[in-house]
C-alpha positions in Angstrom: -21.2 -4.7 -15.9 -18.4 -4.5 -13.9 -19.9 -6.1 -10.9 -20.8 -9.1 -13.3 -17.1 -9.3 -13.8 -16.4 -9.3 -10.2 -18.8 -12.2 -9.4 -17.2 -14.2 -12.6 -13.9 -13.5 -11.1 -14.6 -14.5 -7.8 -16.2 -18.1 -8.9 -12.4 -19.0 -10.4 -11.1 -17.5 -7.1 -7.9 -19.6 -7.7 -7.1 -17.5 -10.8 -8.0 -13.9 -9.2 -5.0 -11.3 -10.3 -4.4 -8.9 -7.3 -3.4 -6.2 -9.8 -6.8 -6.6 -11.4 -8.9 -6.3 -8.2 -6.6 -3.2 -7.3 -7.8 -1.6 -10.2 -11.5 -1.7 -8.6 -10.3 0.3 -5.3 -10.6 3.4 -7.3 -13.4 2.6 -9.5 -16.0 5.5 -9.3 -18.8 3.3 -8.4 -19.4 2.8 -4.5 -21.3 -0.7 -5.7 -18.2 -1.7 -7.4 -16.3 -0.9 -4.6 -18.6 -2.4 -1.9 -19.0 -5.6 -3.9 -15.1 -5.9 -3.8 -15.1 -6.0 0.0 -18.1 -8.0 0.4 -16.5 -10.7 -1.9 -13.2 -10.8 0.0 -14.8 -11.5 2.8 -16.5 -14.7 1.5 -13.1 -16.3 0.1 -9.5 -16.7 2.1 -7.2 -15.0 -0.5 -4.1 -14.5 -0.1 -3.1 -10.8 -0.5 -6.7 -9.5 0.4 -5.7 -7.9 3.9 -4.1 -4.4 2.3 -7.2 -4.5 -0.2 -9.6 -4.5 2.9 -7.5 -2.1 5.0 -7.8 0.2 2.1 -11.4 -0.1 1.5 -11.8 0.5 5.1 -10.7 3.9 4.7 -13.1 4.6 1.6 -15.0 7.9 1.2 -18.4 6.1 1.0 -19.5 4.5 4.7 -21.4 1.6 2.9 -18.0 0.4 1.5 -16.1 1.0 4.6 -18.7 -1.1 6.5 -18.5 -4.0 3.9 -14.5 -3.8 4.3 -14.9 -3.8 8.1 -17.2 -7.1 8.3 -14.8 -8.8 5.9 -11.6 -7.9 7.8 -13.5 -8.9 11.2 -14.3 -12.4 9.6 -11.0 -12.9 8.1 -8.7 -11.2 9.9 -10.2 -10.7 13.7 -6.6 -10.0 15.2 -5.5 -7.6 12.6 -8.6 -5.7 12.3 -9.0 -4.8 16.0 -7.5 -1.3 15.4 -9.8 -0.5 12.0 -12.9 -1.3 14.2 -12.0 0.5 17.0 -11.5 3.3 14.8 -15.3 2.9 13.4 -16.8 3.0 16.6 -15.6 7.0 16.0 -16.9 7.0 12.4 -18.6 10.5 11.6 -21.2 8.4 9.6 -21.3 6.0 12.1 -21.3 2.9 10.0 -22.4 0.3 12.5 -25.8 1.9 13.2 -28.9 0.6 11.7 -27.7 -2.7 10.7 
């Protein structure tokens, strides 16, 4: 249900409330957090950088990976440090695709 709500929000991206997105950062489902990271990478939305930076430090490696790809896509200069740190990620988020 939450993933469907996220998809609906991103279809009308000009009306996305960042405060609502921030609530998804602590969602118990890693799928929801991962979807936020992925969807943010598809659009250029003001205020996405801090959300993606937070998701790049998520406890789930797949959420981190999605956030890092979105960061690299939207904010190549700002994401350089995060990408370098990911090279030493104990979960090896960049191995196996």
